[in-house]
N, C-alpha and C positions, 0 to 999 in steps of 0.2 A: 504494500500500500504506500504510494507516493503522496507527499503533502507539499503544497506550495503556499507561501504567504503572499497575499495581495495587498496593495496600498489601502490604508484605512483600517487594517487589523483583521479583515476577513481572510479566509484561507480556502484552498481547494485541495481535494485529495482524490486519488484514483482508487476505486474499490472494485472488487470482483463480486458480482451478484451470484445468486444461487444457481444460475445457469452457466456460470463460467465466463460471462461477458464483462469486460472492463468498462466502467462508467466513471464519469467525472462528477463529483459532488462538491457543492460549495457550502462551507460552514460559516455561520455568523461569529462575531466576536464574543468570546466568553469572558465573564467577570470572575477572576480567580477567587475573590473572597466569597462570593455567593455560592459558586460551585463547590468550594471546599466546605463551606458551612452546611450545605445540603448533603454533601457526601458524608460528613461526620455525623449528621443527624440520622439519616435513614440507612446509610451504608448500602450493602447489597444483601440484605437478610430478609427475604420474604418469609412470611409466616408459614408454618408447616402445612396448614390446610391449603394455602395458596399454591404451593409447589407440587402438590400431589397430582399425578397424572394417572388417569384411569388405566388399569392393567399394565403397570410398568414391568420391565423385564426383571425377573427375580434376581436379587443380589446373591441369595443363597438358597436355591430351590431345594425343597425337601423331597423325600421319596413318597409319592402319593399313595403307594401301596402299603405304607406303614401307618396303620391306624393310630398308634400312639403318637407319632410325630405330627400327624394331621390334627389330632385332638389337642395337642399342646399348643400349636399355632392358633387354632380357633379360640382356645381359652385365653391366650395372650391378647388376641385382638379384642375380645369382648370385655376383658378386664380393663384395657386401656380406654375403651369406650365408656365403661362404667365411671371412671374417674372424670372423664371429660363431660359426660352428661350430668353427673351429680353437681358439677361446678357451674351449671347454667348454660353450657354451650348449646347451640341450636341443633336440631335433628340433622340438618344437611351436613354441617361440619363434623358432627359425630359419626354419621354414616361414612363420610369420606375417609375419616381417619381409621375407622375399623376396617374398611375395605382395603385401605393402603397397607396396613399391617399384614393382612392375610396375603395380599398379592405380592408383597415383597418376598415372601418365602415360597412362592410358587402356586398359591391357591388363587388363581386369577379369576376364575368364573365363580363369583360369589354373589349371593343375594343377602342383603342386610336389611333388617326390619327394626327400627328404633321407635319405641313409643315412650310414654311419659315415665314408666318405671321398669322397662325391660328392654333388652337388646338380644335379638336373635340373628344368627348367621347360618346360612346354608352354603355348601360348596359342592360343585360338580367335579368329580374326579375322572370323568370319562365314561364311555359306554360300558366298559367291563368292570367298573368298580361302583359300589353303592355310594350315594351322596353322604356327606358327613355334615353334622350340624352341632351347634352349641347355643346355650342360652344363659343369660345373666340377668338377675333381678336387681334393680337399683333400689336399695332399701333406705337410703339416706340422702340428704341434701346438705352439702357442706361448701361454704365459701372459703375454701382453703386455696388461695392463689399460689402459694409455694408448691403445693402438690401438683396443681395444674401446670405450672411452668416446668416442673421437673419431668412430668409425663411428656410435655411438648419437646423437651430436649432429648428424652429417650427416643421419641419418634424420629427426630433428626439423626440420632446415632444409627438407628436401624436403617434409615434411608442412605446415609453417607458411608457407613462402615459395614463390614461383614460381621454382624452380631449373631451368634448362634441363638436359637430359640430358648435354650435353657439359660443362657447368660442374660438375655433380655427379660426372661421371667424372674430371675433372681434380682435384677435391677428394679423391676416393677414392685416386687415384694418389699424391697428396701424403701422404696418411695412411699408406698401405702402404709407401712408400719412405722415410719419415722415420726418422731414427735414434732410438734409445731416449732418453728424457728424462734418464736417469742414466747414469753411467759403469758399466761392467761390474763394477768393484770395489765400487761401491755396492750392486749386487745381491748380490755375494758377501758383503758385510757384512750385508745383510738376512738371508740364509740362516743365517749364523753366529749372528746375534743371535736368530733364531728358535730355534735349537738350545739356546742358553744360557737363553732364557726357558722353554722346555719343561722343561729340567732343573730350573730353580727351581720351576716349577709342580708337578713331581712330588715335590718335597721335597729336592732335592739342594742342597748347600752351594755356597760360592764356588768350591771346587776343582773340583767336578763341572761347574759352569756354565762355568768357564774352559776345561777340557779339552774339553767339548762344543763350545764356540765354535771352538777350534783344529781339532778333528776335522772339523767341517763345512766350515771354510775349506779344508782339504785335499781333502775330497770334491768340493766345487764346482770348484776349480781343476783337479783331475785329470779330472773328467768333461768339462770344457770342452776340455781338450787331446784327450781321446779322441774327443769329438764332431767335432773338426776332421778326424780321420782316418776318420770315417764308421763308427765302431764301433756296432753296434746297441744300442738303449737297454737291452735285457735285460742285456747284459754290463756296461754302464755302471752299472746298479743293483747288479749283483753286485760290482763293484769298490767301489761306495759302501758296501755292507754289510760288505765285508772291511775297509775303512778305518775304519768306525764301530766295529767290534768290537775292532780291534787295540789302541787306547789303553786300552780298558776292561780287557782282559786284562793289559796292562802295569801299570795302576794297581792292579788287584786283587792282583797279585803283589808289588808294592812297598808296598802299604798296611800290611801287617803289620810288616815290618822298620822302616818309617819311623814307625809309630805313628799313622797317619792313619785316622780313622774316617769312611769314605765308602762309598757304594753305587755301585760302578762300573757296575752294570746300567742305571742311569739314563742313562749316556752312550750306550749302545746304543739305549735307548728314544728318546732325543732324535734320534739319527741316523736311526732308522726313521721317526719322525714327519716329519722334513725330507724324506726320500725319498718318503714316501707323499703329502705335501701337494701335489706336482706332478701327481698322477694325477687322472683325471677321474671320481672316485667319485660326485660329486653329479650330473653329467650322466648317468652310467650308470643310477643308480637313478631319476632323474627321467624318463628315457625309458621305463623299464620301467613306471612308474606311469601315465604320461600316454598310453600306447598306441603306443609305438614299440619293439616287442620286438626287432626285428632289430638296430637300432643299439644298444639297451641290452645285448644279448648280446655284441656286438662290443666295446663299451667295457668291460663287466665282464670279459670274457676278457683284455683288455689289462691291466686293473688286477690281475687274478689272476696273470698271467704276470710282470709287473714286481715284484709282491710276492714271487713265487717267486724271482726273481733276488736280491732283498734277503736273503731267508732263506738262499739258497744261499751268498752271500758271508759272512754271519755264521757259518754252519755251518763253512765252510772255516777261518775265523779261530779258532773255538773248537777245532776238531780239531788245528790246528797248535799251539795253546796247550797242549792235553793232551799232544801228542807231545813237547813241550819241557819237560814237568813244570811248566808255569806254572799259576798259580791262575786258574781260570775264574770270572767274576763270579757270585756266588751267586744262587740261585733263590729270590727272596723273594715272598711273597704279600701284601705291604702294599697297602692301597688308599688312594685319595684321601679326605681328610677336611677339616674346616674349621679345622684348626690352622693358625696363621699365615695367617689369611684375607686380611688386607691385602696380604701379599706375593704370595699366589697370584692375587689379583685383578689386581694390577699386572703380574704375569708373564703372565697371560692376555691383557691388553690389549697388552703389548709383543710377545707372540708374533703376534697378529693384525696389528699394525702392521708388524712385521718381514716377515711373509709378503707383505703388500700392497706393501711397499717392494721386496722381491726380485722381484716380478712387475711392476715398473715402473708401479705405480699412481700416479695424479696426486696432488699434494699435498693437494687438497681431499678425496680419498678416504681418506687415511691416518687422519684423526681419526675418520671414520665406522667404519673397520675396527677401530680400537682400542676404541671404545665397544661395538661388537658382540662383540669378544673378551671384554671385561670382563663384559658382560651374560650371555654364555653361560657363563662360568666361575662366576659367582655362582649362576645358575640350576641348573647341574649339581651344584654342591656342596650347595646347599640341598635339592634333591630327593633326592639320595643320602643326606643326613643324615636325611631323613624316613623312611628305611627302604626305599627303592626300589633296585632293582639298577642296574648301570651302563648297561644297554641302554635302559631306560625313562628314566633320568636324561639320557642323551645325546639321546634323541628329544625330550624336553620342552625341553631347552636349545637344540637345533637349531631347534625350532619358534619359540621366542622370538627366536632370531637371524634366522630368515627373516622374521618380522614386523617387528622393530625395524630390521633391516638394510635391508629394502625401503624403509621410511619415511626412514631416514637417507640412503639412496642417492638418493632423490628430491630431498632438500634439497641434496645435493652434486652433483646432475646426473651421477650415476654409475650404470651398470647395476647392478641388485641383485645379480647374480652375484658382483661384486667383493667386496662387503661380506659376503655369505653365506659364500663359500668361505674368506675370511680369518677369519671369526668361528668357524667350526668347526675350524680348524686346531689350536688348543690341545687339542681334545678327541679327536684321532685316537688310535687304540688302539695306539701304538707299544710300550708296556710289555707289553701282553697278547700281542702277537706274539712278543716275546722270551721271555716266560714259556713260551708254548706250544712254541717251538722248543727251548728248554733242556730242558723236560720230555721231549720226544720223543727228544732225544739221550741222555738219561739213562734211557731205557726206561720212563719214566712215561707210558704211552700214554693213560691215562684223563685225567690232569691236562693233558697236552699237547693232546689233542683238545678238552677243555673250554675251555682258554684260546684256542685258535685259533677255535673256533666263537663264543666270546664276542667276540673281536676282529671277526669277520665281522658279528656281530649289531650291534655298536656302529657299525661303518662304515655299514651299511644304515640304522640308526636315525638317524644324523646326516644322511644324504642325504635320507631320507624326511621328516624333521622340517623341513629347509629347504624342501622342496617344499610341505609343508602350510602352513608359515608364510607363504610367498609367496602361496599361494592365499587364505589369510585376508586378507592385506594387500591383494590386488587386489580382493577382494570388498568390503571395508570402504571402500576409497578410490574405488569406482566413482562416476561422476557421479550426481546425484540422478535425472535422467531415466532413466538406465539401471537404477538400483536399483528404480525404480517400475514401468517397463514391460518391462525386459529387453532392449530394443533401441530404436534410434532410431525415432520415429514421424514421419509427415508432419505439418507444422503445420496446425492447424485454422483455417481462414479464416472469420471471422464478419463479417457486414455490420453496420456501426454506423449506425443510423437516428437522425435528430434527435429531440429530445424533442417530444412532441405529434404525431408523425407517425402517420397512419392509413392503412390500406390503402385504395386507391381502390375505389369500387364497380365491380362487373363491368360490362362493356359489354353493353348489351341488344341 
């Protein structure tokens, strides 16, 4: 490839295309600082799910007649899918990862069925051998981002190296049985810091942020105790809503006599946001968009039931407050604006970082999560300041988070889901849920229904925006050969003849 610099900084180079023809291309001037910054940010590390090609050539094919070897590979594939699905990954990405693990070891013709709580895989071993199958039930939901990242790296190893199935299974056992990288009190601190940052993002002062921190600390420790006794998550969320609303009622009652100018409703909004952030809203909407309606319905039903538990707990606390002649936090219709913009940007970044910390994310992912939270907060406030509503502003901000978060996740060698879910956490509609509930309890049915529908619309817009942003990201970051032809093509073999060679005359 020859290159020539032209006047003005442009350059030309001669390339050979896929048919072997030499062509002249002209390149524009490059800005070294920008190109180096982009290169350092995104590098050349596509996510594991983005680089998976259907039915790749096996790196280490196994003997298809060996039932034990086939069963070992199928078990490895479904166990990897179990960790990915339990962490909130969508059905399409989970299916792709399971199929890729099986195909890497020679089980190319596979059918994978992923539902809300189960993974099934069938493989065809040819006309002379019976098909083999395996199944795994997902019995837990865990936001353990360290385990998810470790499984992602294991998948990269299987793809790039010759890893024997027994070695891969040993590595997977070590990942699933390893303790959390942080102490449980560190996770509790992360949840409490998330509530304080949300309160600051909504415009609360130091008092509201401090009370939100202490309230979430009590919620997390109480739910951990209840979880050890096996209490269903619906009732745990109900207890969480009850604990979130109680300090707000007390502060609203004492604010007047003490002369404190605060908005106690922000404490409830922060508590709702913390409780909502652990739900699989992104996965539910992503499954509905990408063609997995059964799992999407199940996940959305779970989100709605858990949200109902939160609302029920808050309603109980407010009713108890009214019966005791206490002051219920007022119903205010204030909206987010760009006042105190630096504080809100920092609060958005801290909220995303705190959520990633509470979900045991690796240290390398914390900075990426903070940047995505700051970017989403800036985008949301700017779009809303331009005159658009909260639903559209949330969708645009989530799209930016999905794109930027995917690129930063590639640099940090972290699954994009980690950065995306952490980035949209500051934008969850906790305040709208409380407004709607308060209006319904005060017989303001129109306002209450409007606020609850707005909260539902914001939640769907956030999840859909993340899905769209990741789609843009995967499309832009595809390799050149895939962008040009759409799929991998066979190499074109051309014979190179020496200069001056002539075809011999035909034999008479």
